[in-house]
A tleap script that builds the chain and sets N, CA, C and O, in Angstrom:
source leaprc.protein.ff14SB
mol = sequence {
  NMET ILE ALA PRO GLN LYS ILE ASN THR TYR
  VAL ILE ASN SER LYS ASN PHE MET ARG LYS
  GLY ASP ALA ILE SER LYS ALA VAL GLY SER
  SER HIE MET LYS PHE VAL ARG MET LYS ASN
  GLU THR GLN GLN GLY TYR LEU ALA ILE HIE
  LYS MET ARG GLN ASN TYR VAL LYS ALA ARG
  THR ALA CYS ILE TYR VAL THR ARG GLY LEU
  LEU SER GLU PHE ILE TYR HIE ALA ASN ARG
  GLY ARG ALA HIE VAL TYR LYS LEU LYS SER
  GLU ALA LEU ALA GLN ASP SER GLN ILE PRO
  GLY SER LEU LYS GLU ALA ILE SER VAL LEU
  LYS ALA LEU LEU GLU GLN LEU ASP GLU ASN
  ILE LYS LYS LEU GLU ILE LEU ILE ASN GLN
  HIE GLY SER ALA LYS VAL VAL PRO CARG
}
set mol.1.N position { 110.796 61.397 121.034 }
set mol.1.CA position { 111.028 62.354 119.980 }
set mol.1.C position { 111.510 61.623 118.732 }
set mol.1.O position { 112.352 60.729 118.810 }
set mol.2.N position { 110.967 62.011 117.587 }
set mol.2.CA position { 111.333 61.374 116.321 }
set mol.2.C position { 112.594 62.044 115.786 }
set mol.2.O position { 112.703 63.270 115.758 }
set mol.3.N position { 113.531 61.219 115.369 }
set mol.3.CA position { 114.778 61.752 114.824 }
set mol.3.C position { 114.514 62.340 113.445 }
set mol.3.O position { 113.772 61.750 112.660 }
set mol.4.N position { 115.118 63.514 113.128 }
set mol.4.CA position { 114.914 64.106 111.801 }
set mol.4.C position { 115.573 63.278 110.724 }
set mol.4.O position { 116.592 62.627 110.957 }
set mol.5.N position { 114.975 63.308 109.524 }
set mol.5.CA position { 115.548 62.571 108.402 }
set mol.5.C position { 116.815 63.265 107.932 }
set mol.5.O position { 116.928 64.490 107.986 }
set mol.6.N position { 117.765 62.463 107.470 }
set mol.6.CA position { 119.009 63.040 106.975 }
set mol.6.C position { 119.188 62.669 105.511 }
set mol.6.O position { 118.931 61.535 105.107 }
set mol.7.N position { 119.627 63.631 104.733 }
set mol.7.CA position { 119.967 63.408 103.334 }
set mol.7.C position { 121.342 64.009 103.132 }
set mol.7.O position { 121.550 65.201 103.357 }
set mol.8.N position { 122.283 63.176 102.704 }
set mol.8.CA position { 123.661 63.626 102.475 }
set mol.8.C position { 124.229 64.360 103.684 }
set mol.8.O position { 124.908 65.377 103.543 }
set mol.9.N position { 123.948 63.840 104.857 }
set mol.9.CA position { 124.414 64.348 106.151 }
set mol.9.C position { 123.913 65.745 106.480 }
set mol.9.O position { 124.419 66.359 107.420 }
set mol.10.N position { 122.928 66.277 105.735 }
set mol.10.CA position { 122.338 67.569 106.060 }
set mol.10.C position { 120.916 67.335 106.549 }
set mol.10.O position { 120.150 66.603 105.922 }
set mol.11.N position { 120.571 67.948 107.653 }
set mol.11.CA position { 119.262 67.746 108.254 }
set mol.11.C position { 118.232 68.585 107.516 }
set mol.11.O position { 118.448 69.774 107.280 }
set mol.12.N position { 117.113 67.970 107.150 }
set mol.12.CA position { 116.025 68.691 106.493 }
set mol.12.C position { 115.332 69.561 107.541 }
set mol.12.O position { 115.149 69.132 108.681 }
set mol.13.N position { 114.950 70.769 107.164 }
set mol.13.CA position { 114.259 71.728 108.019 }
set mol.13.C position { 115.077 72.127 109.236 }
set mol.13.O position { 114.514 72.541 110.250 }
set mol.14.N position { 116.366 72.012 109.152 }
set mol.14.CA position { 117.220 72.439 110.248 }
set mol.14.C position { 117.363 73.946 110.207 }
set mol.14.O position { 117.366 74.547 109.132 }
set mol.15.N position { 117.480 74.554 111.369 }
set mol.15.CA position { 117.667 75.999 111.418 }
set mol.15.C position { 119.148 76.334 111.602 }
set mol.15.O position { 119.493 77.410 112.091 }
set mol.16.N position { 119.993 75.430 111.216 }
set mol.16.CA position { 121.415 75.636 111.363 }
set mol.16.C position { 121.927 76.358 110.128 }
set mol.16.O position { 122.080 75.755 109.065 }
set mol.17.N position { 122.193 77.653 110.271 }
set mol.17.CA position { 122.550 78.480 109.129 }
set mol.17.C position { 123.906 78.106 108.546 }
set mol.17.O position { 124.122 78.272 107.346 }
set mol.18.N position { 124.817 77.608 109.363 }
set mol.18.CA position { 126.128 77.237 108.848 }
set mol.18.C position { 126.006 76.071 107.871 }
set mol.18.O position { 126.670 76.047 106.835 }
set mol.19.N position { 125.155 75.110 108.208 }
set mol.19.CA position { 124.961 73.970 107.307 }
set mol.19.C position { 124.267 74.405 106.025 }
set mol.19.O position { 124.604 73.931 104.939 }
set mol.20.N position { 123.302 75.302 106.150 }
set mol.20.CA position { 122.625 75.793 104.952 }
set mol.20.C position { 123.598 76.548 104.050 }
set mol.20.O position { 123.570 76.394 102.829 }
set mol.21.N position { 124.449 77.356 104.654 }
set mol.21.CA position { 125.438 78.081 103.878 }
set mol.21.C position { 126.400 77.148 103.182 }
set mol.21.O position { 126.784 77.381 102.036 }
set mol.22.N position { 126.789 76.094 103.870 }
set mol.22.CA position { 127.679 75.091 103.286 }
set mol.22.C position { 127.003 74.404 102.098 }
set mol.22.O position { 127.624 74.191 101.057 }
set mol.23.N position { 125.727 74.063 102.268 }
set mol.23.CA position { 124.984 73.401 101.187 }
set mol.23.C position { 124.850 74.322 99.978 }
set mol.23.O position { 124.968 73.874 98.838 }
set mol.24.N position { 124.605 75.602 100.224 }
set mol.24.CA position { 124.471 76.556 99.125 }
set mol.24.C position { 125.792 76.702 98.382 }
set mol.24.O position { 125.818 76.743 97.152 }
set mol.25.N position { 126.888 76.781 99.134 }
set mol.25.CA position { 128.189 76.940 98.469 }
set mol.25.C position { 128.544 75.702 97.650 }
set mol.25.O position { 129.156 75.819 96.589 }
set mol.26.N position { 128.165 74.517 98.133 }
set mol.26.CA position { 128.416 73.294 97.360 }
set mol.26.C position { 127.558 73.279 96.097 }
set mol.26.O position { 128.022 72.863 95.035 }
set mol.27.N position { 126.303 73.734 96.211 }
set mol.27.CA position { 125.415 73.751 95.050 }
set mol.27.C position { 125.930 74.732 93.996 }
set mol.27.O position { 125.899 74.433 92.803 }
set mol.28.N position { 126.396 75.885 94.426 }
set mol.28.CA position { 126.907 76.883 93.488 }
set mol.28.C position { 128.141 76.362 92.773 }
set mol.28.O position { 128.348 76.651 91.594 }
set mol.29.N position { 128.953 75.601 93.475 }
set mol.29.CA position { 130.176 75.083 92.879 }
set mol.29.C position { 129.974 73.888 91.978 }
set mol.29.O position { 130.901 73.490 91.273 }
set mol.30.N position { 128.768 73.294 91.979 }
set mol.30.CA position { 128.562 72.101 91.159 }
set mol.30.C position { 128.449 72.480 89.685 }
set mol.30.O position { 128.085 73.606 89.347 }
set mol.31.N position { 128.763 71.537 88.829 }
set mol.31.CA position { 128.811 71.814 87.392 }
set mol.31.C position { 127.427 71.876 86.746 }
set mol.31.O position { 127.287 72.473 85.678 }
set mol.32.N position { 126.413 71.287 87.352 }
set mol.32.CA position { 125.090 71.263 86.737 }
set mol.32.C position { 124.214 72.434 87.193 }
set mol.32.O position { 123.034 72.485 86.846 }
set mol.33.N position { 124.753 73.346 87.942 }
set mol.33.CA position { 124.003 74.504 88.422 }
set mol.33.C position { 123.840 75.513 87.293 }
set mol.33.O position { 124.811 75.857 86.619 }
set mol.34.N position { 122.608 75.990 87.086 }
set mol.34.CA position { 122.340 76.985 86.051 }
set mol.34.C position { 122.000 78.314 86.718 }
set mol.34.O position { 121.282 78.355 87.717 }
set mol.35.N position { 122.516 79.377 86.161 }
set mol.35.CA position { 122.279 80.696 86.714 }
set mol.35.C position { 121.364 81.481 85.786 }
set mol.35.O position { 121.402 81.308 84.567 }
set mol.36.N position { 120.548 82.340 86.369 }
set mol.36.CA position { 119.589 83.136 85.615 }
set mol.36.C position { 119.922 84.603 85.828 }
set mol.36.O position { 120.235 85.025 86.942 }
set mol.37.N position { 119.852 85.369 84.763 }
set mol.37.CA position { 120.117 86.802 84.892 }
set mol.37.C position { 119.018 87.469 85.704 }
set mol.37.O position { 117.865 87.041 85.673 }
set mol.38.N position { 119.375 88.496 86.414 }
set mol.38.CA position { 118.388 89.245 87.184 }
set mol.38.C position { 117.484 90.022 86.228 }
set mol.38.O position { 117.919 90.467 85.166 }
set mol.39.N position { 116.240 90.174 86.617 }
set mol.39.CA position { 115.303 90.944 85.805 }
set mol.39.C position { 115.515 92.425 86.076 }
set mol.39.O position { 115.812 92.829 87.200 }
set mol.40.N position { 115.360 93.224 85.030 }
set mol.40.CA position { 115.446 94.667 85.239 }
set mol.40.C position { 114.074 95.180 85.688 }
set mol.40.O position { 113.117 94.411 85.777 }
set mol.41.N position { 113.987 96.464 85.966 }
set mol.41.CA position { 112.749 97.033 86.500 }
set mol.41.C position { 111.599 96.926 85.512 }
set mol.41.O position { 110.458 96.706 85.917 }
set mol.42.N position { 111.877 97.076 84.230 }
set mol.42.CA position { 110.826 96.966 83.222 }
set mol.42.C position { 110.254 95.562 83.183 }
set mol.42.O position { 109.036 95.392 83.118 }
set mol.43.N position { 111.109 94.559 83.222 }
set mol.43.CA position { 110.659 93.170 83.217 }
set mol.43.C position { 109.848 92.856 84.470 }
set mol.43.O position { 108.839 92.155 84.398 }
set mol.44.N position { 110.282 93.369 85.611 }
set mol.44.CA position { 109.537 93.145 86.843 }
set mol.44.C position { 108.172 93.816 86.782 }
set mol.44.O position { 107.190 93.293 87.308 }
set mol.45.N position { 108.119 94.983 86.133 }
set mol.45.CA position { 106.837 95.667 85.974 }
set mol.45.C position { 105.863 94.864 85.133 }
set mol.45.O position { 104.686 94.750 85.476 }
set mol.46.N position { 106.356 94.301 84.022 }
set mol.46.CA position { 105.480 93.483 83.182 }
set mol.46.C position { 105.071 92.195 83.897 }
set mol.46.O position { 103.954 91.710 83.715 }
set mol.47.N position { 105.961 91.650 84.697 }
set mol.47.CA position { 105.615 90.473 85.482 }
set mol.47.C position { 104.501 90.808 86.472 }
set mol.47.O position { 103.595 90.004 86.695 }
set mol.48.N position { 104.576 91.993 87.059 }
set mol.48.CA position { 103.540 92.432 87.999 }
set mol.48.C position { 102.195 92.557 87.291 }
set mol.48.O position { 101.158 92.211 87.858 }
set mol.49.N position { 102.210 93.052 86.056 }
set mol.49.CA position { 100.959 93.178 85.293 }
set mol.49.C position { 100.353 91.801 85.057 }
set mol.49.O position { 99.146 91.618 85.216 }
set mol.50.N position { 101.180 90.833 84.678 }
set mol.50.CA position { 100.679 89.473 84.465 }
set mol.50.C position { 100.112 88.889 85.751 }
set mol.50.O position { 99.067 88.240 85.732 }
set mol.51.N position { 100.798 89.117 86.870 }
set mol.51.CA position { 100.330 88.587 88.152 }
set mol.51.C position { 99.013 89.237 88.561 }
set mol.51.O position { 98.122 88.568 89.085 }
set mol.52.N position { 98.892 90.545 88.320 }
set mol.52.CA position { 97.635 91.234 88.633 }
set mol.52.C position { 96.490 90.661 87.810 }
set mol.52.O position { 95.407 90.410 88.337 }
set mol.53.N position { 96.729 90.454 86.511 }
set mol.53.CA position { 95.690 89.891 85.656 }
set mol.53.C position { 95.295 88.509 86.130 }
set mol.53.O position { 94.111 88.173 86.166 }
set mol.54.N position { 96.289 87.700 86.497 }
set mol.54.CA position { 96.017 86.353 86.977 }
set mol.54.C position { 95.155 86.399 88.244 }
set mol.54.O position { 94.234 85.596 88.391 }
set mol.55.N position { 95.440 87.311 89.140 }
set mol.55.CA position { 94.655 87.420 90.370 }
set mol.55.C position { 93.244 87.918 90.096 }
set mol.55.O position { 92.295 87.472 90.740 }
set mol.56.N position { 93.093 88.845 89.140 }
set mol.56.CA position { 91.749 89.286 88.763 }
set mol.56.C position { 90.946 88.144 88.150 }
set mol.56.O position { 89.750 88.017 88.412 }
set mol.57.N position { 91.588 87.325 87.345 }
set mol.57.CA position { 90.894 86.177 86.738 }
set mol.57.C position { 90.453 85.200 87.825 }
set mol.57.O position { 89.343 84.670 87.764 }
set mol.58.N position { 91.301 84.958 88.809 }
set mol.58.CA position { 90.926 84.079 89.924 }
set mol.58.C position { 89.736 84.640 90.685 }
set mol.58.O position { 88.813 83.903 91.032 }
set mol.59.N position { 89.755 85.949 90.945 }
set mol.59.CA position { 88.650 86.582 91.662 }
set mol.59.C position { 87.359 86.499 90.847 }
set mol.59.O position { 86.287 86.248 91.396 }
set mol.60.N position { 87.470 86.711 89.524 }
set mol.60.CA position { 86.290 86.621 88.666 }
set mol.60.C position { 85.723 85.214 88.678 }
set mol.60.O position { 84.508 85.029 88.746 }
set mol.61.N position { 86.611 84.208 88.611 }
set mol.61.CA position { 86.153 82.816 88.642 }
set mol.61.C position { 85.457 82.517 89.958 }
set mol.61.O position { 84.432 81.835 89.981 }
set mol.62.N position { 86.011 83.027 91.062 }
set mol.62.CA position { 85.380 82.809 92.363 }
set mol.62.C position { 83.992 83.444 92.409 }
set mol.62.O position { 83.054 82.837 92.926 }
set mol.63.N position { 83.852 84.654 91.875 }
set mol.63.CA position { 82.539 85.311 91.850 }
set mol.63.C position { 81.545 84.541 90.990 }
set mol.63.O position { 80.365 84.443 91.326 }
set mol.64.N position { 82.026 84.002 89.891 }
set mol.64.CA position { 81.148 83.223 89.019 }
set mol.64.C position { 80.651 81.975 89.747 }
set mol.64.O position { 79.469 81.640 89.672 }
set mol.65.N position { 81.554 81.286 90.453 }
set mol.65.CA position { 81.138 80.089 91.180 }
set mol.65.C position { 80.186 80.425 92.318 }
set mol.65.O position { 79.263 79.659 92.594 }
set mol.66.N position { 80.394 81.548 92.979 }
set mol.66.CA position { 79.475 81.966 94.043 }
set mol.66.C position { 78.101 82.241 93.452 }
set mol.66.O position { 77.083 81.830 94.010 }
set mol.67.N position { 78.076 82.935 92.325 }
set mol.67.CA position { 76.798 83.244 91.673 }
set mol.67.C position { 76.085 81.970 91.253 }
set mol.67.O position { 74.884 81.821 91.479 }
set mol.68.N position { 76.829 81.044 90.638 }
set mol.68.CA position { 76.219 79.765 90.233 }
set mol.68.C position { 75.657 79.025 91.428 }
set mol.68.O position { 74.556 78.480 91.367 }
set mol.69.N position { 76.416 79.006 92.522 }
set mol.69.CA position { 75.972 78.289 93.716 }
set mol.69.C position { 74.729 78.902 94.329 }
set mol.69.O position { 73.801 78.187 94.707 }
set mol.70.N position { 74.706 80.230 94.429 }
set mol.70.CA position { 73.537 80.891 95.018 }
set mol.70.C position { 72.293 80.687 94.165 }
set mol.70.O position { 71.209 80.426 94.686 }
set mol.71.N position { 72.455 80.807 92.860 }
set mol.71.CA position { 71.291 80.662 91.987 }
set mol.71.C position { 70.830 79.221 91.872 }
set mol.71.O position { 69.646 78.972 91.642 }
set mol.72.N position { 71.742 78.264 92.029 }
set mol.72.CA position { 71.331 76.860 91.933 }
set mol.72.C position { 70.445 76.457 93.104 }
set mol.72.O position { 69.695 75.486 93.000 }
set mol.73.N position { 70.517 77.184 94.221 }
set mol.73.CA position { 69.628 76.898 95.350 }
set mol.73.C position { 68.195 77.287 95.040 }
set mol.73.O position { 67.270 76.818 95.704 }
set mol.74.N position { 67.997 78.133 94.046 }
set mol.74.CA position { 66.663 78.569 93.665 }
set mol.74.C position { 66.283 78.064 92.279 }
set mol.74.O position { 65.552 78.736 91.552 }
set mol.75.N position { 66.770 76.897 91.913 }
set mol.75.CA position { 66.438 76.194 90.678 }
set mol.75.C position { 66.819 76.987 89.431 }
set mol.75.O position { 66.146 76.886 88.405 }
set mol.76.N position { 67.860 77.753 89.508 }
set mol.76.CA position { 68.435 78.414 88.345 }
set mol.76.C position { 69.793 77.761 88.114 }
set mol.76.O position { 70.775 78.118 88.765 }
set mol.77.N position { 69.850 76.825 87.206 }
set mol.77.CA position { 71.099 76.096 86.970 }
set mol.77.C position { 71.740 76.564 85.673 }
set mol.77.O position { 71.067 76.808 84.671 }
set mol.78.N position { 73.058 76.681 85.723 }
set mol.78.CA position { 73.810 77.116 84.544 }
set mol.78.C position { 74.933 76.136 84.280 }
set mol.78.O position { 75.496 75.543 85.201 }
set mol.79.N position { 75.246 75.979 83.011 }
set mol.79.CA position { 76.423 75.203 82.655 }
set mol.79.C position { 77.666 75.980 83.064 }
set mol.79.O position { 77.598 77.157 83.419 }
set mol.80.N position { 78.787 75.303 83.006 }
set mol.80.CA position { 80.035 75.979 83.336 }
set mol.80.C position { 80.376 76.999 82.266 }
set mol.80.O position { 80.044 76.837 81.092 }
set mol.81.N position { 81.038 78.037 82.696 }
set mol.81.CA position { 81.469 79.063 81.757 }
set mol.81.C position { 80.852 80.406 82.076 }
set mol.81.O position { 79.739 80.497 82.595 }
set mol.82.N position { 81.600 81.446 81.755 }
set mol.82.CA position { 81.152 82.810 82.052 }
set mol.82.C position { 79.869 83.168 81.317 }
set mol.82.O position { 78.953 83.743 81.906 }
set mol.83.N position { 79.802 82.835 80.050 }
set mol.83.CA position { 78.652 83.250 79.245 }
set mol.83.C position { 77.353 82.691 79.807 }
set mol.83.O position { 76.340 83.389 79.848 }
set mol.84.N position { 77.380 81.435 80.239 }
set mol.84.CA position { 76.167 80.813 80.789 }
set mol.84.C position { 75.755 81.496 82.082 }
set mol.84.O position { 74.569 81.735 82.307 }
set mol.85.N position { 76.716 81.809 82.927 }
set mol.85.CA position { 76.398 82.444 84.211 }
set mol.85.C position { 75.920 83.869 83.995 }
set mol.85.O position { 75.000 84.314 84.682 }
set mol.86.N position { 76.522 84.601 83.054 }
set mol.86.CA position { 76.078 85.964 82.787 }
set mol.86.C position { 74.639 85.973 82.277 }
set mol.86.O position { 73.847 86.836 82.655 }
set mol.87.N position { 74.306 85.012 81.419 }
set mol.87.CA position { 72.945 84.916 80.897 }
set mol.87.C position { 71.974 84.565 82.020 }
set mol.87.O position { 70.896 85.151 82.123 }
set mol.88.N position { 72.358 83.617 82.852 }
set mol.88.CA position { 71.520 83.192 83.965 }
set mol.88.C position { 71.323 84.323 84.965 }
set mol.88.O position { 70.239 84.482 85.526 }
set mol.89.N position { 72.358 85.097 85.183 }
set mol.89.CA position { 72.291 86.202 86.134 }
set mol.89.C position { 71.261 87.229 85.688 }
set mol.89.O position { 70.498 87.738 86.509 }
set mol.90.N position { 71.234 87.535 84.405 }
set mol.90.CA position { 70.262 88.508 83.905 }
set mol.90.C position { 68.844 87.956 84.011 }
set mol.90.O position { 67.907 88.709 84.273 }
set mol.91.N position { 68.678 86.652 83.809 }
set mol.91.CA position { 67.351 86.038 83.967 }
set mol.91.C position { 66.895 86.093 85.423 }
set mol.91.O position { 65.724 86.349 85.706 }
set mol.92.N position { 67.826 85.851 86.339 }
set mol.92.CA position { 67.474 85.838 87.762 }
set mol.92.C position { 67.151 87.233 88.274 }
set mol.92.O position { 66.345 87.382 89.192 }
set mol.93.N position { 67.763 88.248 87.698 }
set mol.93.CA position { 67.504 89.615 88.149 }
set mol.93.C position { 66.263 90.221 87.507 }
set mol.93.O position { 65.899 91.356 87.816 }
set mol.94.N position { 65.614 89.478 86.621 }
set mol.94.CA position { 64.394 89.975 85.980 }
set mol.94.C position { 63.288 90.130 87.034 }
set mol.94.O position { 63.327 89.506 88.094 }
set mol.95.N position { 62.318 90.966 86.719 }
set mol.95.CA position { 61.247 91.276 87.667 }
set mol.95.C position { 60.376 90.065 88.002 }
set mol.95.O position { 59.890 89.949 89.127 }
set mol.96.N position { 60.174 89.161 87.037 }
set mol.96.CA position { 59.253 88.041 87.240 }
set mol.96.C position { 59.914 86.813 87.847 }
set mol.96.O position { 59.268 85.770 87.952 }
set mol.97.N position { 61.185 86.896 88.251 }
set mol.97.CA position { 61.855 85.732 88.824 }
set mol.97.C position { 61.358 85.498 90.251 }
set mol.97.O position { 60.857 86.411 90.906 }
set mol.98.N position { 61.505 84.271 90.713 }
set mol.98.CA position { 60.997 83.890 92.030 }
set mol.98.C position { 62.094 83.923 93.093 }
set mol.98.O position { 62.056 83.155 94.054 }
set mol.99.N position { 63.044 84.789 92.921 }
set mol.99.CA position { 64.153 84.905 93.865 }
set mol.99.C position { 63.823 86.010 94.860 }
set mol.99.O position { 63.304 87.056 94.469 }
set mol.100.N position { 64.118 85.793 96.156 }
set mol.100.CA position { 63.851 86.841 97.158 }
set mol.100.C position { 64.616 88.129 96.849 }
set mol.100.O position { 65.675 88.105 96.222 }
set mol.101.N position { 64.061 89.244 97.297 }
set mol.101.CA position { 64.655 90.551 97.013 }
set mol.101.C position { 66.060 90.703 97.561 }
set mol.101.O position { 66.910 91.327 96.924 }
set mol.102.N position { 66.320 90.134 98.748 }
set mol.102.CA position { 67.654 90.268 99.337 }
set mol.102.C position { 68.702 89.554 98.486 }
set mol.102.O position { 69.823 90.041 98.337 }
set mol.103.N position { 68.335 88.397 97.927 }
set mol.103.CA position { 69.280 87.674 97.065 }
set mol.103.C position { 69.480 88.420 95.747 }
set mol.103.O position { 70.578 88.428 95.191 }
set mol.104.N position { 68.402 89.051 95.248 }
set mol.104.CA position { 68.554 89.849 94.031 }
set mol.104.C position { 69.547 90.985 94.261 }
set mol.104.O position { 70.357 91.295 93.388 }
set mol.105.N position { 69.480 91.598 95.434 }
set mol.105.CA position { 70.422 92.670 95.746 }
set mol.105.C position { 71.849 92.130 95.814 }
set mol.105.O position { 72.779 92.758 95.308 }
set mol.106.N position { 72.020 90.964 96.438 }
set mol.106.CA position { 73.350 90.361 96.543 }
set mol.106.C position { 73.889 90.010 95.159 }
set mol.106.O position { 75.072 90.203 94.879 }
set mol.107.N position { 73.022 89.500 94.305 }
set mol.107.CA position { 73.459 89.129 92.957 }
set mol.107.C position { 73.772 90.380 92.133 }
set mol.107.O position { 74.671 90.360 91.292 }
set mol.108.N position { 73.039 91.458 92.369 }
set mol.108.CA position { 73.371 92.690 91.651 }
set mol.108.C position { 74.722 93.239 92.113 }
set mol.108.O position { 75.448 93.839 91.321 }
set mol.109.N position { 75.063 93.038 93.389 }
set mol.109.CA position { 76.392 93.426 93.873 }
set mol.109.C position { 77.456 92.562 93.198 }
set mol.109.O position { 78.489 93.073 92.765 }
set mol.110.N position { 77.205 91.260 93.108 }
set mol.110.CA position { 78.131 90.367 92.416 }
set mol.110.C position { 78.255 90.743 90.945 }
set mol.110.O position { 79.340 90.677 90.366 }
set mol.111.N position { 77.132 91.140 90.346 }
set mol.111.CA position { 77.155 91.547 88.934 }
set mol.111.C position { 78.054 92.763 88.751 }
set mol.111.O position { 78.858 92.812 87.820 }
set mol.112.N position { 77.917 93.745 89.640 }
set mol.112.CA position { 78.756 94.938 89.553 }
set mol.112.C position { 80.230 94.584 89.752 }
set mol.112.O position { 81.101 95.123 89.069 }
set mol.113.N position { 80.503 93.681 90.685 }
set mol.113.CA position { 81.881 93.254 90.926 }
set mol.113.C position { 82.448 92.533 89.710 }
set mol.113.O position { 83.596 92.763 89.329 }
set mol.114.N position { 81.652 91.665 89.102 }
set mol.114.CA position { 82.104 90.955 87.900 }
set mol.114.C position { 82.376 91.918 86.752 }
set mol.114.O position { 83.349 91.751 86.018 }
set mol.115.N position { 81.525 92.922 86.594 }
set mol.115.CA position { 81.744 93.910 85.537 }
set mol.115.C position { 83.039 94.678 85.769 }
set mol.115.O position { 83.788 94.951 84.831 }
set mol.116.N position { 83.299 95.029 87.049 }
set mol.116.CA position { 84.538 95.751 87.365 }
set mol.116.C position { 85.756 94.867 87.115 }
set mol.116.O position { 86.765 95.332 86.584 }
set mol.117.N position { 85.664 93.599 87.495 }
set mol.117.CA position { 86.774 92.671 87.253 }
set mol.117.C position { 87.014 92.487 85.759 }
set mol.117.O position { 88.161 92.472 85.312 }
set mol.118.N position { 85.939 92.348 84.984 }
set mol.118.CA position { 86.076 92.222 83.528 }
set mol.118.C position { 86.761 93.448 82.935 }
set mol.118.O position { 87.624 93.331 82.065 }
set mol.119.N position { 86.370 94.621 83.416 }
set mol.119.CA position { 86.968 95.857 82.911 }
set mol.119.C position { 88.459 95.918 83.253 }
set mol.119.O position { 89.279 96.290 82.414 }
set mol.120.N position { 88.804 95.550 84.490 }
set mol.120.CA position { 90.213 95.570 84.893 }
set mol.120.C position { 91.036 94.559 84.099 }
set mol.120.O position { 92.173 94.839 83.720 }
set mol.121.N position { 90.467 93.396 83.850 }
set mol.121.CA position { 91.173 92.366 83.070 }
set mol.121.C position { 91.414 92.864 81.651 }
set mol.121.O position { 92.493 92.659 81.096 }
set mol.122.N position { 90.416 93.516 81.059 }
set mol.122.CA position { 90.584 94.046 79.700 }
set mol.122.C position { 91.676 95.108 79.650 }
set mol.122.O position { 92.471 95.138 78.710 }
set mol.123.N position { 91.720 95.984 80.660 }
set mol.123.CA position { 92.761 97.018 80.693 }
set mol.123.C position { 94.152 96.385 80.777 }
set mol.123.O position { 95.079 96.807 80.086 }
set mol.124.N position { 94.282 95.368 81.632 }
set mol.124.CA position { 95.581 94.717 81.778 }
set mol.124.C position { 95.958 93.945 80.515 }
set mol.124.O position { 97.134 93.886 80.155 }
set mol.125.N position { 94.969 93.350 79.838 }
set mol.125.CA position { 95.257 92.643 78.587 }
set mol.125.C position { 95.741 93.610 77.511 }
set mol.125.O position { 96.584 93.256 76.687 }
set mol.126.N position { 95.214 94.818 77.519 }
set mol.126.CA position { 95.697 95.827 76.572 }
set mol.126.C position { 97.163 96.132 76.851 }
set mol.126.O position { 97.970 96.214 75.925 }
set mol.127.N position { 97.510 96.301 78.124 }
set mol.127.CA position { 98.910 96.548 78.480 }
set mol.127.C position { 99.803 95.378 78.087 }
set mol.127.O position { 100.914 95.572 77.593 }
set mol.128.N position { 99.309 94.163 78.310 }
set mol.128.CA position { 100.089 92.975 77.963 }
set mol.128.C position { 100.290 92.889 76.455 }
set mol.128.O position { 101.382 92.561 75.991 }
set mol.129.N position { 99.250 93.179 75.693 }
set mol.129.CA position { 99.365 93.146 74.232 }
set mol.129.C position { 100.306 94.232 73.718 }
set mol.129.O position { 101.035 94.017 72.749 }
set mol.130.N position { 100.293 95.393 74.361 }
set mol.130.CA position { 101.224 96.446 73.972 }
set mol.130.C position { 102.659 96.004 74.233 }
set mol.130.O position { 103.557 96.284 73.438 }
set mol.131.N position { 102.868 95.319 75.338 }
set mol.131.CA position { 104.215 94.824 75.643 }
set mol.131.C position { 104.624 93.753 74.651 }
set mol.131.O position { 105.783 93.692 74.241 }
set mol.132.N position { 103.677 92.904 74.260 }
set mol.132.CA position { 103.987 91.840 73.306 }
set mol.132.C position { 104.358 92.374 71.944 }
set mol.132.O position { 105.168 91.770 71.240 }
set mol.133.N position { 103.770 93.513 71.554 }
set mol.133.CA position { 104.085 94.077 70.248 }
set mol.133.C position { 105.316 94.977 70.300 }
set mol.133.O position { 105.803 95.415 69.258 }
set mol.134.N position { 105.821 95.256 71.496 }
set mol.134.CA position { 107.025 96.089 71.618 }
set mol.134.C position { 108.247 95.309 71.186 }
set mol.134.O position { 108.234 94.080 71.117 }
set mol.135.N position { 109.299 96.044 70.899 }
set mol.135.CA position { 110.550 95.414 70.459 }
set mol.135.C position { 111.168 94.642 71.608 }
set mol.135.O position { 111.322 95.169 72.710 }
set mol.136.N position { 111.520 93.399 71.351 }
set mol.136.CA position { 112.133 92.544 72.369 }
set mol.136.C position { 113.616 92.838 72.422 }
set mol.136.O position { 114.295 92.858 71.395 }
set mol.137.N position { 114.115 93.065 73.625 }
set mol.137.CA position { 115.530 93.369 73.810 }
set mol.137.C position { 116.292 92.052 73.957 }
set mol.137.O position { 115.948 91.240 74.815 }
set mol.138.N position { 117.321 91.826 73.134 }
set mol.138.CA position { 118.073 90.573 73.271 }
set mol.138.C position { 118.885 90.554 74.549 }
set mol.138.O position { 119.290 91.598 75.060 }
set mol.139.N position { 119.118 89.358 75.058 }
set mol.139.CA position { 119.858 89.207 76.316 }
set mol.139.C position { 121.334 89.216 76.091 }
set mol.139.O position { 122.105 89.100 77.043 }
savepdb mol mol.pdb
quit
């Protein structure tokens, strides 16, 4: 058995709650410890809006990469960026494209998902901009 590493006589990843409590009390008592005020409900709400927007952007990016990957298998290559993929997607969904019907259906589903994500991101950006123009409360 490998001995656990020790730092300042406290075991890392130890499940000993007494030692953890002791370490926390020492940290709180130190002079270089900085404390942060708790967020109120309004601040937490705006933080949630930012987190939701961030997750929608991640999902949109994932859909864009999936679309690029699927279309690149059928010699439809796009540069990086949303605009290039959106343009390529419309070309691939055209009637004269050489893409199988099942893939066209899958890409149309991705297109609908991307449109919904774009709409949700725009709604959240409006909320964020409204918050930014609101009066800031001093601490």
